[in-house]
C-alpha positions, 0 to 999 in steps of 0.5 A: 777848679774852685778854691778849697777853704778849710775853717779851723773852728774855735769856741768857748768851752762848754760846761766848765763850772768849777762846781762840776767834778773835774772828770765831768769838765774834761768830758765836756771839753771833749764833747765840745771839741767834737761838736766844733769839728762837726760844725767845721765839716757842716760849714764846708758842706760835708757830713762826718760819721762817728769820730773814732780813733785807732788802736794807737789813739789816733783819729781815723778818717770819717767819711773820707775826711781827716779830723783833729780836735784840741781842748782847754778849759777855756777854748775847744778847737776842731778842724776837718780836711781831705788831707792830714791835719793837726790842731792845738790850742794852748793857754799862756800860763806858767808850766813846770821846768820839765815841760820847759826843758823839752819844749825847745832849745835856747836857739829856738826861743831866741828865734821868738825873741827870748823865753817868755811864757807867751813864747812857750805857749806859742812854741808848744802849740806849734809843735803839738800841731805838727806832732798831731798831723804826723800822728806822733805822740809827745815823745817826738817833741824834742826832735821837732825843732823850730827853724824859722819864725817868719811872722806872727801868723806862722812858724816853720818847724822841722820834723821827720826829715822835712819842714812843716808850716804852722798857721797860728792865731793868738787871742784871749791869752791862747795860741791856736796852731794848725799844721797842714800841707795845704795845696796851692788852691787851698785857703785857711780861714780861722773861725774864732768868735772870740777874736777881738775886732782888730784881728777880725779886720786883719783877716778880711 
């Protein structure tokens, strides 16, 4: 059996000129994220039909494939796979104290070397990826807990009675996280054009 390779695709967000109305910029973010989702499927030799959501706003499988998207003003991300997945891109920046409170405990931040805004973005991105894979909304944030930080490339979180491994990449002030239960014959390869040369060499 050949190895299955899944490719989280991350690209610069189109149509973010500050002169555009905010609603137009957000719509462009969503369109850009869906476009890279289709690009991810194409790279794997698969065709997605229209990307739809159910009554709870959760992505519905398209042509038998699960899909997930994320978008910021700077980057959009998309991923497809034959099993449930979650992806989230977060920019390192200052956030409100309420978000800091629900993002994690002191123990969780100690696992990341203490509270910094970079640690906040990393933890928030990882938790959002888990919640999206498990089809939960932000109400599940506080019960999703970091249990281990084995490397710069991944975190282990506990949610709904089990542990979840989250693959991570950091570039250009953003953390991208992917949560998926990868079978043994599956390899995850990031497709992030804006990764600096040293990151690209590390992936080779």
